[in-house]
C-alpha positions in Angstrom: 0.0 -0.1 0.1 2.8 2.5 0.9 4.6 1.9 -2.5 1.1 2.9 -4.2 0.4 5.8 -2.2 4.0 7.0 -2.6 3.2 7.5 -6.0 0.5 10.2 -5.5 2.2 13.6 -5.4 0.2 14.7 -2.6 1.5 11.9 -0.1 5.1 11.2 1.2 5.4 7.8 2.7 8.5 7.2 4.8 10.6 4.0 5.1 10.6 1.6 8.0 12.3 2.8 11.1 11.1 0.6 13.9 13.6 2.3 16.7 11.7 5.9 16.0 8.2 3.7 17.0 9.8 2.1 20.1 11.5 5.2 21.5 9.0 7.6 20.8 5.5 5.9 21.0 6.1 3.4 23.6 4.8 4.5 27.0 3.1 7.9 26.9 4.3 9.7 24.0 3.3 13.1 25.8 6.0 12.6 28.3 9.1 14.9 28.0 12.1 13.2 25.4 14.8 12.3 27.7 18.6 13.4 27.0 19.3 9.9 26.5 16.7 9.0 24.1 17.8 11.9 22.0 21.7 10.8 21.9 20.2 7.2 21.0 18.0 8.4 18.1 21.5 11.0 16.9 23.5 8.0 17.0 20.8 5.8 15.2 20.3 8.5 12.3 24.1 7.6 11.7 24.4 4.0 12.5 20.8 2.2 12.6 20.5 -0.2 9.5 17.1 1.6 8.7 16.7 5.2 10.0 20.2 6.1 8.7 19.0 5.5 5.2 16.6 8.6 6.0 19.8 10.7 5.9 18.9 13.0 8.9 20.5 14.7 11.6 19.3 16.6 14.6 20.2 20.1 12.9 17.4 19.3 10.3 14.5 19.3 13.0 12.4 22.0 13.3 12.3 22.5 17.0 14.6 23.2 19.9 14.6 20.5 22.8 13.8 21.6 26.0 12.8 20.4 29.3 9.1 20.2 28.1 10.0 18.9 24.6 7.6 16.0 24.2 8.5 12.3 22.6 5.8 13.1 20.1 6.9 16.4 19.1 10.3 15.0 18.3 8.8 12.0 16.3 6.5 14.4 14.2 9.5 16.9 13.6 11.6 14.1 12.2 8.9 13.3 10.1 8.5 16.6 8.5 12.2 16.7 8.0 12.1 13.8 6.1 9.4 15.3 4.1 11.1 18.4 3.5 13.9 16.7 2.4 12.5 14.3 -0.1 9.2 15.3 -1.0 8.7 18.8 0.1 5.2 19.7 -2.1 3.5 16.4 -0.3 0.7 17.7 1.9 0.3 14.3 3.8 3.2 12.2 5.6 2.7 8.6 6.2 4.8 6.7 8.8 4.8 2.8 9.0 4.3 2.4 13.0 3.5 -1.2 13.9 3.7 -0.2 17.9 0.8 2.2 18.4 -0.8 0.3 21.3 0.3 2.5 23.9 -0.4 5.6 22.0 -3.8 4.8 21.5 -4.4 3.8 24.8 -3.6 6.9 26.2 -5.8 8.6 23.6 -8.5 6.5 24.5 -8.1 8.2 28.4 -8.7 11.7 26.5 -10.0 12.2 23.4 -8.2 15.5 23.3 -5.0 13.8 23.2 -5.5 12.8 19.4 -3.7 15.4 17.2 -5.9 17.5 14.6 -3.2 16.6 12.3 -3.1 12.9 12.6 -5.0 10.5 10.9 -4.4 6.5 11.2 -4.6 4.2 8.0 -4.9 0.6 9.0 -4.1 -2.4 6.3 -6.2 -5.6 7.5 -5.6 -9.0 6.4 -6.9 -12.4 6.8 -5.1 -13.5 9.9 -4.5 -17.1 7.9 -3.0 -15.4 5.1 -0.8 -12.8 7.2 0.2 -16.1 9.1 1.3 -18.0 5.5 3.3 -15.1 4.3 5.2 -14.4 7.9 5.8 -18.0 7.9 7.5 -18.2 4.1 9.3 -14.8 4.5 12.5 -14.5 6.5 14.7 -11.7 8.0 18.0 -10.3 7.1 19.2 -13.0 9.9 17.8 -15.7 7.7 15.1 -16.7 10.3 11.3 -17.0 9.9 9.2 -14.1 10.4 6.9 -15.9 12.5 6.7 -19.8 12.8 3.9 -20.1 15.4 0.3 -19.6 14.2 -0.9 -19.2 18.0 1.6 -16.4 18.0 0.6 -14.7 15.4 -3.1 -15.3 15.8 -2.8 -13.3 19.1 -0.9 -10.4 17.4 -3.7 -10.3 14.8 -6.6 -10.0 17.6 -4.3 -7.5 19.4 -4.0 -5.3 15.8 -7.7 -5.8 15.5 -8.5 -4.2 19.0 -6.0 -1.3 17.7 -8.5 -0.8 14.9 -11.6 -0.8 16.7 -10.3 1.9 19.0 -9.1 3.7 15.6 -12.8 3.6 14.3 -14.2 4.6 17.6 -12.5 7.7 17.3 -13.3 8.1 13.9 -10.0 9.4 13.1 -8.8 7.0 10.7 -9.7 4.5 7.8 -9.0 0.6 7.7 -8.1 -0.8 4.4 -8.7 -4.6 3.7 -5.8 -6.2 1.9 -8.2 -8.3 -0.4 -9.9 -5.1 -1.6 -6.9 -3.4 -2.4 -5.3 -6.4 -4.7 -8.8 -6.8 -6.3 -9.5 -3.3 -7.0 -6.6 -0.9 -6.3 -8.0 2.3 -8.1 -11.4 2.3 -6.3 -9.1 1.5 -2.9 -6.9 4.2 -3.4 -9.8 6.7 -4.2 -11.2 6.0 -1.1 -8.1 6.4 1.0 -7.7 9.9 -0.9 -11.4 10.8 0.0 -10.7 10.0 3.6 -7.5 12.0 3.6 -9.5 14.7 1.9 -7.3 14.5 -1.0 -8.1 15.7 -4.2 -5.4 13.6 -6.0 -5.1 12.3 -9.8 -4.6 8.5 -9.7 -4.6 8.2 -13.4 -0.8 6.8 -13.1 -0.5 5.7 -10.1 -0.5 2.1 -10.9 2.0 2.6 -13.6 4.7 4.8 -12.5 7.9 3.6 -11.3 8.2 2.2 -7.7 9.6 5.3 -5.8 8.6 3.8 -2.5 11.1 0.7 -3.1 13.9 2.9 -4.0 13.9 4.6 -0.5 14.5 1.5 1.1 17.7 0.6 2.6 20.0 -1.7 0.3 20.3 -4.4 2.7 16.8 -4.3 2.8 15.6 -4.4 -0.8 15.8 -8.2 -0.7 13.0 -8.5 1.7 10.7 -5.9 -0.4 11.3 -7.4 -3.8 7.6 -8.5 -3.8 7.1 -4.4 -4.3 8.2 -4.8 -7.8 5.8 -7.5 -8.9 2.7 -6.8 -10.4 -0.9 -7.7 -8.2 -1.5 -11.1 -7.8 -5.0 -12.0 -6.9 -4.0 -15.4 -6.3 -2.1 -14.4 -3.2 -5.6 -13.8 -1.5 -6.7 -17.6 -1.0 -3.0 -19.1 -1.4 -2.9 -19.9 2.7 -5.8 -22.6 2.0 -3.0 -24.8 0.3 0.2 -23.8 1.9 -1.0 -24.1 5.5 -2.1 -27.4 7.3 -5.3 -28.2 9.0 -3.6 -27.5 12.4 -1.9 -24.3 11.7 -5.5 -23.1 10.4 -7.3 -24.7 13.4 -5.0 -22.9 15.8 -5.6 -19.4 14.4 -9.5 -19.8 14.0 -10.0 -20.8 17.7 -8.0 -17.9 18.8 -9.3 -15.3 16.5 -12.7 -16.6 15.6 -14.5 -13.9 16.4 -12.4 -11.2 14.9 -12.5 -13.2 11.6 -16.5 -13.1 11.5 -16.5 -9.3 12.3 -14.5 -8.7 9.1 -16.5 -11.0 6.9 -13.8 -13.6 6.6 -15.3 -17.0 6.1 -14.0 -19.8 8.7 -12.5 -22.9 7.2 -13.4 -24.9 10.3 -10.8 -27.9 9.8 -10.8 -30.7 12.3 -7.4 -31.7 12.4 -5.9 -35.0 14.3 -5.2 -34.6 18.0 -1.9 -36.1 17.6 -1.2 -34.1 14.7 -2.4 -31.0 16.1 -0.1 -31.4 19.1 3.1 -32.0 17.2 2.2 -28.8 15.0 1.9 -26.6 18.1 4.8 -27.9 20.1 7.3 -27.7 17.2 5.9 -24.2 15.9 6.0 -23.0 19.5 9.7 -24.1 20.0 10.8 -22.3 16.6 9.2 -19.5 17.6 10.6 -19.3 20.9 14.0 -20.1 19.5 13.8 -17.3 16.7 12.4 -14.7 19.3 15.2 -15.5 22.0 17.9 -14.9 19.6 16.4 -12.0 17.9 15.8 -10.2 21.3 19.5 -11.2 22.4 20.8 -9.4 19.2 18.6 -6.2 19.7 19.5 -5.7 23.3 23.1 -6.2 22.5 23.2 -3.7 19.7 21.4 -1.4 21.9 23.9 -2.1 24.7 26.7 -1.0 22.4 24.7 2.2 21.6 24.3 3.3 25.3 27.7 2.2 26.1 29.2 5.0 23.9 27.8 7.6 26.4 
């Protein structure tokens, strides 16, 4: 979705940079940003595999840091700096942020905390298709993105609940992946209407993929699918790729939410022994991968902090 939206002249989509979400949107984003966090971000702007590709420094930001500068203010200043440098005529900046739960929880306590210039776009996909995609995709460390159907289903339910908060405040728009693939022009038109943009979509689907070129070189391998044309067969490919036990585990956890979004239940009846084997093996793989990943991220963070 980001690659298509970025082809619209009025929209600028930033590349991924999870470190910004984790440092500035975890906890209460209205809290003052600490000197330690500022230093970590300054270092990340030069050395983080993703954020460094934004080619920004603290001097590019349009705010002066003080004791009352909030984490939210710093994030929005970074986003504005990226937009000014890469697409100055764009009226809308889109930041891909997987960590919004804390931010939305605080907004739920006080609706006035939602900024008037803030709008949420959520891309929703069938949880079984999401798991199938994660299961066959590998990170740069050659680890499967998610080997556990149980873990994947719980993440999807959590995401579903986040979307409900967005809808409750009427400050966002939910895009279904299946609708985007089947009718991209119509879906993009609805997004632009939600953003109150009078955008021309004539060449959006045929223009070069400018968003792909904004992705760091070491990340391009993970996103080569952006260069491929839309493939409607992906919508139901999970039905052949997943076994009955995997589908069963996802549906038993996310059954109610699957129904709410008008996805059809497959309702398989796997053999109990096969179910237990799939569950135990997938949980072990998932635990091992996440443990190694956590250890590596903690080591990297320790090295960054050690510089100070």
